[in-house]
Residue, then its C-alpha position, 0 to 999 in steps of 0.5 A: v278886427s274892429g274898434p276906434n281906429l282912424s288909422r291917421e291916429i294910429a300912425d301916429k302910434q297913439p294909444a288906441a284899443a280893438v277888438v279881433a274876432c274870430s269864431a276860433i279863439a285861437a286863431a284871434e289870440q295870435v292875430a291879437q298877439a301879432c298885432a299888439t304894441a306898447y300903443f295898440r292893444p287888441y283885445t279877443q272876442t268869438d262874436v264875428i257877428g256882432a263885429e262886423l255887424g258893428g262896424a258896418v251900421k256905426n258908418v251909416i249913422a256916421l254919414a247921419v252925425g256929420m248931416a247933423e253938423g251941417l246943418g248947424y246943429g250941436d251936441n245934443t243932436k249930435s249924442t242923440i244920434i248917436t244914441r238912438g243908432l246904436a240902439e238901430t245897432a243892436r236890435l239889429g244885432a239881436a235878429l243876428g245872433a250878435d251878443p250885446a255886449t259885443l255893441m256895448g264895446l269897441a267894436g260897438v259904440g267905441d268905434l260908433i263914436a269915433t266914427c261919428m265925432s271925428p273929422l278923420s272919418r271918411n263918413h262924419s265929413f261926407g255927411v258935413n257936405l250932404g248936410k251943407g247942402m250938396s249931392v252925393e255925386e258933389v262930394v264923391a268929385i271932391t272925395s279922394q277915400t270912400a265914405e263906405g256908409v254910402k255903399s252900405c246904407r242899401s244893404i244894411l235897411d236891406l237886411a233890416a227890412v227881411h228880418g223885421v227891425d226898425m231903422p229909421i236913421c239908416a232908412g233916413v241916410t239911404a233915402v238922403v242918399e238915393h236922393a229920395m229926400d233932403a238931407r233938412d228934412l230928416g231931422d223933421q221925420l225922426m223927431s216927428r214919429p211917435h212917441k214910445h220906450e226908451r228900449h223899442 
């Protein structure tokens, strides 16, 4: 089950939608029926790879967006990171056999936007603190919740390397998390990359 599903808003019964992905569509439909409410609308699909990938990579991109906010950058910067982060996710998805439509839907761009932009997002909030100059260890010490992107960024980057997929935002976040780069240098590194066609 994946999508723009910030738990506090769901607990408050605010309207939200999600995707139930399963290789067996009948099972997906059964789960969707079991969790459907007047305020929670589940859709179904069979692209498990796309749903899983969208749910994993968005946490890393949210760390980058949070860092940008912590550094004082505005909505242009954050929107750029979200959009190019989606492009990175789509490239890895294509290499792994995900349906591109999944990453344009609730489990992809929907979840990405919510996780990157909301102060309720653990990964976004963690990134904000990194952008303000705190170390990973310092943020962990003041945080009671897990920011999944901190743990998964290396695995995602290694998976991308195996498949020959370029993921510069994920690479930069991993470098910051692993103390190989300061958050203040991440923007300069990304902005100085060679110019290319947007679809690459």
